[in-house]
N, CA, C and O of each residue as an XYZ file, in Angstrom:
244
protein
N      91.010     95.227     89.304
C      91.102     95.928     90.571
C      92.575     96.202     90.850
O      93.386     95.277     90.906
N      92.912     97.463     91.023
C      94.282     97.859     91.315
C      94.588     97.809     92.794
O      93.696     97.584     93.613
N      95.847     98.017     93.139
C      96.264     97.966     94.536
C      95.563     99.042     95.361
O      95.211     98.807     96.516
N      95.361    100.213     94.776
C      94.655    101.278     95.485
C      93.229    100.891     95.818
O      92.728    101.195     96.900
N      92.574    100.215     94.874
C      91.209     99.754     95.112
C      91.167     98.728     96.233
O      90.266     98.743     97.071
N      92.159     97.828     96.239
C      92.212     96.808     97.293
C      92.463     97.451     98.651
O      91.865     97.043     99.646
N      93.336     98.446     98.704
C      93.622     99.137     99.961
C      92.366     99.830    100.471
O      92.030     99.725    101.651
N      91.678    100.530     99.593
C      90.453    101.217    100.002
C      89.381    100.246    100.466
O      88.666    100.520    101.430
N      89.267     99.118     99.788
C      88.287     98.109    100.193
C      88.632     97.565    101.577
O      87.748     97.351    102.407
N      89.914     97.346    101.815
C      90.353     96.874    103.127
C      90.096     97.888    104.219
O      89.661     97.528    105.313
N      90.361     99.163    103.931
C      90.112    100.226    104.910
C      88.636    100.295    105.260
O      88.270    100.437    106.426
N      87.791    100.194    104.244
C      86.345    100.235    104.491
C      85.910     99.069    105.373
O      85.125     99.243    106.305
N      86.427     97.881    105.070
C      86.054     96.696    105.849
C      86.532     96.809    107.289
O      85.800     96.463    108.217
N      87.747     97.288    107.479
C      88.289     97.393    108.835
C      87.635     98.506    109.641
O      87.537     98.405    110.864
N      87.190     99.558    108.979
C      86.556    100.646    109.720
C      85.251    100.181    110.362
O      84.805    100.758    111.353
N      84.641     99.143    109.800
C      83.386     98.626    110.342
C      83.592     97.700    111.531
O      82.629     97.403    112.238
N      84.811     97.233    111.776
C      85.042     96.267    112.840
C      86.034     96.739    113.890
O      86.264     96.029    114.869
N      86.625     97.904    113.721
C      87.619     98.405    114.669
C      87.018     98.478    116.064
O      85.914     98.990    116.253
N      87.756     97.959    117.033
C      87.298     97.980    118.416
C      86.756     96.645    118.888
O      86.532     96.476    120.087
N      86.539     95.711    118.014
C      86.037     94.380    118.357
C      87.111     93.364    117.973
O      87.292     93.064    116.792
N      87.817     92.840    118.959
C      88.971     91.978    118.719
C      88.641     90.773    117.843
O      89.404     90.451    116.931
N      87.528     90.107    118.100
C      87.165     88.924    117.302
C      86.913     89.295    115.846
O      87.325     88.580    114.933
N      86.235     90.416    115.640
C      85.935     90.834    114.269
C      87.187     91.296    113.544
O      87.360     91.002    112.361
N      88.069     92.021    114.241
C      89.286     92.466    113.568
C      90.184     91.286    113.243
O      90.798     91.248    112.177
N      90.268     90.317    114.157
C      91.071     89.119    113.881
C      90.534     88.370    112.669
O      91.308     87.925    111.821
N      89.218     88.228    112.582
C      88.610     87.532    111.444
C      88.866     88.289    110.143
O      89.179     87.679    109.121
N      88.733     89.617    110.178
C      88.968     90.426    108.975
C      90.432     90.364    108.555
O      90.737     90.245    107.368
N      91.341     90.445    109.530
C      92.761     90.376    109.212
C      93.153     88.999    108.683
O      93.970     88.893    107.769
N      92.575     87.953    109.252
C      92.852     86.598    108.758
C      92.379     86.434    107.318
O      93.071     85.844    106.488
N      91.206     86.957    107.036
C      90.671     86.873    105.678
C      91.553     87.650    104.700
O      91.837     87.178    103.600
N      91.979     88.832    105.107
C      92.864     89.633    104.268
C      94.213     88.965    104.055
O      94.771     89.006    102.958
N      94.733     88.348    105.111
C      96.015     87.663    104.988
C      95.894     86.456    104.057
O      96.791     86.208    103.252
N      94.813     85.716    104.157
C      94.599     84.576    103.250
C      94.556     85.052    101.801
O      95.156     84.434    100.921
N      93.849     86.144    101.559
C      93.772     86.710    100.210
C      95.157     87.106     99.722
O      95.542     86.779     98.599
N      95.908     87.812    100.569
C      97.246     88.268    100.191
C      98.190     87.091     99.964
O      98.992     87.112     99.030
N      98.103     86.069    100.806
C      98.947     84.886    100.633
C      98.696     84.219     99.288
O      99.629     83.731     98.650
N      97.438     84.197     98.858
C      97.099     83.611     97.552
C      97.671     84.442     96.410
O      98.105     83.892     95.398
N      97.675     85.748     96.566
C      98.121     86.653     95.500
C      99.634     86.835     95.465
O     100.217     87.031     94.399
N     100.262     86.770     96.631
C     101.687     87.074     96.732
C     102.435     85.926     97.398
O     103.087     86.112     98.426
N     102.336     84.751     96.813
C     102.979     83.578     97.408
C     104.485     83.795     97.496
O     105.083     84.468     96.656
N     105.076     83.217     98.520
C     106.496     83.361     98.747
C     106.845     84.508     99.678
O     108.010     84.694    100.031
N     105.838     85.280    100.076
C     106.063     86.418    100.971
C     105.268     86.245    102.265
O     104.901     87.223    102.916
N     105.013     85.006    102.621
C     104.166     84.724    103.784
C     104.688     85.362    105.065
O     103.907     85.878    105.864
N     106.005     85.332    105.267
C     106.575     85.894    106.496
C     106.360     87.403    106.578
O     106.067     87.928    107.652
N     106.503     88.095    105.469
C     106.293     89.546    105.446
C     104.815     89.875    105.636
O     104.469     90.836    106.324
N     103.950     89.076    105.025
C     102.518     89.291    105.173
C     102.081     89.045    106.618
O     101.215     89.752    107.133
N     102.673     88.051    107.270
C     102.354     87.767    108.671
C     102.786     88.938    109.556
O     102.055     89.328    110.466
N     103.961     89.496    109.294
C     104.434     90.650    110.072
C     103.493     91.837    109.893
O     103.187     92.541    110.855
N     103.035     92.059    108.664
C     102.087     93.137    108.405
C     100.769     92.915    109.104
O     100.188     93.846    109.661
N     100.298     91.690    109.076
C      99.039     91.344    109.741
C      99.172     91.569    111.244
O      98.264     92.109    111.875
N     100.302     91.155    111.818
C     100.518     91.326    113.253
C     100.599     92.806    113.630
O     100.078     93.207    114.671
N     101.242     93.613    112.798
C     101.342     95.051    113.063
C      99.960     95.691    113.049
O      99.649     96.524    113.899
N      99.129     95.301    112.081
C      97.769     95.839    112.032
C      96.971     95.386    113.243
O      96.202     96.164    113.807
N      97.149     94.134    113.646
C      96.418     93.610    114.791
C      96.770     94.372    116.063
O      95.918     94.569    116.929
N      98.027     94.799    116.175
C      98.444     95.578    117.337
C      97.734     96.925    117.385
O      97.527     97.476    118.466
N      97.361     97.460    116.229
C      96.741     98.788    116.164
C      95.211     98.739    116.182
O      94.558     99.754    116.425
N      94.649     97.571    115.928
C      93.183     97.430    115.857
C      92.696     96.550    116.997
O      93.489     96.008    117.768
N      91.388     96.418    117.089
C      90.823     95.532    118.104
C      90.632     96.238    119.425
O      90.481     97.458    119.478
N      90.640     95.466    120.481
C      90.414     96.003    121.821
C      91.531     96.938    122.211
O      92.706     96.610    122.048
N      91.181     98.085    122.719
C      92.155     99.069    123.174
C      92.194     99.105    124.704
O      92.825     99.992    125.279
N      91.544     98.173    125.357
C      91.462     98.161    126.829
C      92.721     97.609    127.430
O      92.835     97.521    128.653
């Protein structure tokens, strides 16, 4: 599985939960755990990316 495949899989998963804060948080946490396992030593950058995505997803109220 290449990086493009992983990105597309992530987009598909997030499109199903956008608008529901609990679901987006769970999906982002799962994605971050996966990324942390694959790219150890970059936890701080991965956390910043996760936080940026969280700001754009979830509840818009």
